[in-house]
MIPA-307158 format. One record per atom (N, C-alpha, C): residue in one letter; y, x, z. Coordinates in steps of 0.2 Angstrom, whole numbers, padded with zeros to 4 digits, always signed. Atoms other than C-alpha are relative to their C-alpha. Layout:
! MIPA-307158
AYXZ/...
! end
This chain:
! MIPA-307158
M-0002+0002+0008/M+0362+0509+0226/M-0002-0008+0001/L-0001+0007+0002/L+0364+0490+0219/L-0002+0000-0006/K+0000+0002+0007/K+0358+0481+0206/K+0002-0009+0001/V-0005+0007+0002/V+0368+0467+0200/V-0003-0003-0007/S+0005+0005+0006/S+0359+0452+0191/S+0002-0006-0001/N-0001+0007+0002/N+0360+0437+0183/N+0007-0002-0002/L-0004+0001+0005/L+0375+0440+0172/L+0000-0002-0006/V+0000+0002+0008/V+0369+0435+0156/V-0007-0004+0002/N+0007+0003+0003/N+0355+0423+0151/N-0004+0006-0004/P+0005-0005+0003/P+0341+0436+0148/P-0002-0002-0008/K+0003+0002+0005/K+0335+0425+0133/K+0007+0000-0005/N-0005-0003+0003/N+0353+0429+0125/N+0002+0008+0000/A-0002-0006-0002/A+0355+0447+0131/A-0004+0005-0006/A+0004-0004+0006/A+0342+0452+0118/A+0002-0001-0008/Y-0005+0000+0005/Y+0356+0448+0106/Y+0005+0003+0000/F-0006-0005-0001/F+0369+0459+0112/F+0000+0005-0003/N-0001-0008+0005/N+0376+0475+0103/N+0004+0003+0006/K-0004-0004-0003/K+0385+0488+0112/K+0004+0000+0004/P-0007+0003-0001/P+0401+0481+0113/P+0000-0005+0005/R+0001+0008-0004/R+0395+0464+0123/R-0003+0005+0007/F+0001-0004-0006/F+0386+0477+0135/F+0004+0003+0005/D-0004-0004-0002/D+0399+0489+0137/D+0008-0005+0003/Q-0005+0006-0004/Q+0412+0472+0142/Q-0003-0002+0005/I+0004+0002-0005/I+0400+0466+0153/I+0001+0006+0007/F-0002-0007-0005/F+0399+0484+0163/F+0007+0000+0003/K-0007+0000+0000/K+0418+0484+0161/K+0001-0005+0007/E-0001+0006-0004/E+0419+0467+0169/E-0002+0000+0009/I+0003+0001-0007/I+0408+0470+0184/I+0003+0006+0004/T-0003-0007-0002/T+0415+0489+0187/T+0006-0003+0003/T-0007+0004-0004/T+0433+0481+0189/T-0001-0004+0005/E+0001+0002-0006/E+0427+0471+0200/E-0002+0002+0005/V+0001-0003-0007/V+0419+0481+0212/V+0003+0004+0002/D-0005-0007+0000/D+0432+0494+0211/D+0005-0004+0004/K-0005+0002-0002/K+0443+0482+0218/K-0002-0002+0009/S+0000-0001-0007/S+0434+0482+0235/S-0004+0007+0003/A+0003-0007-0001/A+0423+0499+0235/A+0002+0004-0007/K+0000-0004+0005/K+0422+0514+0224/K-0008+0002-0001/F+0007-0004+0001/F+0405+0518+0215/F+0000+0007-0004/T+0001-0009+0005/T+0400+0536+0209/T-0003+0001-0006/R+0002+0000+0005/R+0390+0531+0196/R-0005-0007-0002/G+0003+0006+0000/G+0382+0516+0187/G-0002-0001-0009/W+0000+0002+0007/W+0375+0508+0170/W-0003-0007-0001/I+0001+0005-0001/I+0370+0494+0163/I-0007+0000-0007/V+0009+0001+0003/V+0351+0488+0157/V+0001-0001-0007/N-0001+0004+0007/N+0350+0485+0137/N-0007-0001-0001/Q+0008+0003+0001/Q+0334+0480+0130/Q-0005+0005-0003/K+0006-0008+0000/K+0326+0498+0126/K+0000+0001+0008/M+0002+0000-0007/M+0328+0500+0147/M-0003-0006+0003/E+0003+0005-0004/E+0321+0484+0152/E-0007+0000+0003/C+0008-0001-0002/C+0306+0485+0163/C+0000-0005+0006/Y+0002+0003-0006/Y+0300+0477+0178/Y+0004+0002+0005/G-0004+0001-0004/G+0313+0472+0190/G+0007+0004-0002/A-0004-0002+0003/A+0326+0479+0179/A+0004-0005-0007/E-0002+0007+0005/E+0331+0463+0167/E+0007+0001-0005/C-0004-0002+0004/C+0341+0467+0152/C+0009-0007+0001/G-0007+0005-0003/G+0360+0463+0157/G+0002+0002+0007/S-0003+0000-0006/S+0358+0468+0174/S+0003+0008+0001/V-0002-0010-0002/V+0368+0485+0181/V+0002+0002+0006/F+0000-0003-0003/F+0366+0497+0191/F+0005+0003+0005/L-0009-0003-0003/L+0379+0505+0205/L-0004+0005+0004/E+0000-0002-0005/E+0377+0518+0215/E+0006+0003+0003/F-0008-0002-0005/F+0390+0523+0231/F-0002+0005+0004/Q+0000-0004-0005/Q+0394+0536+0241/Q-0002-0001+0007/T+0004+0004-0007/T+0390+0525+0257/T-0003-0004+0000/K+0003+0005+0000/K+0381+0514+0262/K+0005-0007+0001/E-0005+0006+0000/E+0396+0504+0269/E+0002-0002-0005/D-0002+0003+0006/D+0403+0503+0253/D-0006-0003-0005/S+0005+0005+0003/S+0387+0495+0244/S+0001-0005+0005/E+0001+0007-0005/E+0387+0483+0260/E+0006-0005-0002/I-0006+0003+0002/I+0405+0479+0256/I+0000-0005-0007/V+0000+0002+0008/V+0402+0476+0237/V-0006-0006+0001/L+0006+0005+0001/L+0385+0466+0241/L+0003-0006+0004/E-0004+0004-0004/E+0396+0455+0255/E+0005-0004-0004/N-0007+0002+0003/N+0410+0452+0241/N-0003-0005-0003/L+0000+0004+0008/L+0402+0447+0225/L-0007-0002+0002/D+0005+0002-0003/D+0384+0442+0231/D+0001-0008-0002/D+0000+0009+0001/D+0383+0422+0223/D+0006-0001-0002/T-0009+0002+0003/T+0402+0424+0216/T-0003-0002-0007/N+0000+0003+0008/N+0404+0415+0197/N+0001+0007-0004/Y-0002-0004+0005/Y+0402+0427+0183/Y-0002-0006-0008/G+0003+0006+0004/G+0402+0415+0168/G-0001-0006+0002/D+0003+0006-0001/D+0392+0401+0169/D-0007+0000+0004/E+0006+0000-0005/E+0380+0410+0182/E+0002+0002+0005/K-0004-0003-0008/K+0381+0416+0200/K-0004+0006+0000/V+0001-0008+0000/V+0380+0435+0203/V-0006+0001+0005/K+0007-0001-0007/K+0362+0439+0214/K+0003+0010-0001/I+0000-0007-0002/I+0364+0458+0221/I-0005+0000+0005/V+0004-0001-0005/V+0351+0466+0229/V+0001+0008+0000/C+0001-0006-0002/C+0349+0482+0238/C-0008+0003-0004/V+0005-0004-0001/V+0337+0496+0229/V-0002+0004+0003/P+0003-0006-0004/P+0328+0507+0239/P+0001+0007-0004/E-0001-0008+0004/E+0332+0525+0236/E-0006+0002-0003/E+0006-0003+0003/E+0314+0530+0233/E-0003-0004-0006/A+0002+0003+0006/A+0311+0517+0220/A+0005+0003-0005/Y-0007-0001+0004/Y+0329+0521+0212/Y-0003+0008-0002/V+0001-0006+0002/V+0325+0540+0211/V-0007+0002-0003/N+0008+0001+0002/N+0305+0539+0208/N+0001-0004-0005/Y+0000+0004+0005/Y+0307+0525+0196/Y+0005-0001-0005/Y-0005+0000+0004/Y+0322+0520+0189/Y+0005+0005-0003/L-0002-0005+0003/L+0331+0536+0186/L-0005+0004-0005/K+0004-0002+0006/K+0316+0542+0177/K-0003-0005-0004/R+0002+0003+0006/R+0312+0529+0167/R+0006-0002-0005/F-0006+0001+0003/F+0329+0526+0163/F+0002+0007-0005/D-0001-0005+0003/D+0331+0544+0159/D+0008+0003+0001/V-0005+0000-0003/V+0347+0545+0169/V+0002+0006+0002/K-0001-0005-0003/K+0355+0559+0172/K+0007+0002+0007/
! end
């Protein structure tokens, strides 16, 4: 599980609508698909924001650890608009026991 962040200025993200979040998600996943396939993902909107999950962040699940490592290596610290993309690995326990429950993701 990877969390892709720093895609937008959090101050601006509070004013985004669904089409803008969908656009960000599509752009990031299109870029990810160039190097590895993810199995599931979503973007954090204003209602989902919580500690460790900033509005505009994208969470992505991969079938293999290798796929997530490829994405981490290829995309971390690259440019997205005016920002530098930040990617971190999310421990499976935190992902399953906190984020999935918090976001009610099935």
